[in-house]
Steps between C-alpha positions, in 0.01 A plus 500: 500500500764544240734641769433200725566250225831684418597491866440126511700443186784705638495310825517161300776637281714594798452150650588329169789738414328627181533863367160661404643799312283593207214276605168678498154355583232556241139483605256328264178674405204359673281298274126441501365178653390242240130420476290225346498685162875416473406134435343602171805679379649333184809416689312284756197397300623161388626406843174621656289286261721189561482537882123560486446190279707277733308645802163441325584144385625410840182638665289295261705191559467537878116566459467187284707288746269600786207356297695174439550440874181277541621305197843450643381400849202305374210676672176561314275594780584858556822671594744328724658794673770286658625398157479861375704617798759222447528591123531871583754451777757407235488864383616617845790263498590602143493868568713453817745285306514740200565799746785314677669387187463834327671666801786243474559510125359832403157620394547475123651147509219399743227633267658310214513183698148513629337616177 
């Protein structure tokens, strides 16, 4: 693979009129795949706890909002599935909008905007 990469670089150098004398490719050592235990590493522990807390609070908020649906739509005699579907359909629109905007302005800016 190293020879193929050097051949491609030489071809590009000839096309662009660049001299590759003294250029040498250095292969990086393969590294081990990260696992879930990496999240507990002191370097990532604070970020992991913050993201977990945001996820957990959002989950409880969504769970609580689903119980408030009868209060919002004024039904007391059982579950009005039409109202629940209507309330839940906003999530589909929101996720689609978030995905579209994040692709346009960048993922990090999109996450900052939508959180």
